[in-house]
C-alpha positions, 0 to 999 in steps of 0.5 A: 450680631447684636441684641438688646436685653430688656427686663420689666422692672419697678413692679413692686407696690407699697409694702409689696415687693416683686421682682429681683431688680437689683440682681438683674440690672447688672446683666441687662441693657434696657429697663421697662419701668412700670408706671403705676397703673398695673404696678409701681408707685412714685417711690418705687418708680424713683428707686427703680430709675435711680438704680437703672441710671446707676448701672448705665441701663437705658430707660423705657416706660412700661404702661399697662391697663389700670388693673393693680389687682390683676397686675395688668394681665386681664383684658379690659374694654377701653376706647382708643381715646382712653388707651391713647391718654393712659399711655401718654400719662404713663410715659410722661410719669416715667420720663419725669423721673428719668429727667429728675435723675439726669437721664432720658427715656429711650423706648416704650413697651406696653405691658401684659394684656395691653401688649398682647391685645395690641399685637392683634388689634390695629386700632389698639396698637395705633392708640398706643403709638399715638399716645407715645408720639404725642409725647416724643416721636424719638421714642421706640415702640417695643412690640411683639416680633411679627406683629403687623399691627404694632409695626404699622402703628409705629410707622403711621405715627413716625415711631421706630418699631423695635421687634421683641422676642422672649427668652423666658416664654413659650411660643405658639406656632403662629408666633404669639406667646402661650397663655400664662393660664396654660402649663409651661408657659413660663420658662424657669430653667436658666439653661433653657431660657439662655439657649432660646435667647441664643437661638433667636439671635443666631438662627432667627427662629424659635421652637414653638411648644408643638415643635414648629420652627417659627421665624422670628426677628429679635432686636431686643430680648425680654426676660421677666422680672417677676419670674421666680428664676429671673436673676438666674435667667439674667446671668445665664442669658447674658453669659450665653449671648456673649459666649455666642459672640453676640454683642449685648447693647441698648437699642 
């Protein structure tokens, strides 16, 4: 068995630091780099890409809504054309920094509200996929496992779809993520996050907040860099996967 372990990174901005990127990078295989719309700035992107390359971690772009104040986690009403252009813009930004460091982009994972909305909205998912495809059809679109909207959008534009599961988030019975507005939506116990990650790979299922067993396919597992327990989660998840004889390798 094999799985990719990814993390959202480069989410600091100016004088404001967020995330434990340096502590997490030794344990992951893919980094989703914020592109300046929901977080990140030119220097942060530059530093994050350089650090990921140093650790041999595969690079991905992490485009979001233009919402620095809300960290890209607030729904915005944008037309498909607007979404397509903003995704293309952000992918190109991260790819440019990757090239400057002698590396290449491997995947694109939408952020926050853009990700969650696209998982349910075929027109929004297709707009994201078009923006990626216009830049490079060899890039993988990382999206919520079980999302027909995102999977079909990838197929329609010639992209590879990589199904993603979340080690540090609680699930609803329908396979969606519990809203961050609700209690216990984010898992901060490293042992719990690690057990959930192993279960997702070995049993291809996750237990929802109400006890429902939800079937899930996980080509890549995400842990969030802004989680207070992010560094501890990263260590625990990587160790647990390897102990369960799961190969942790990039997409």
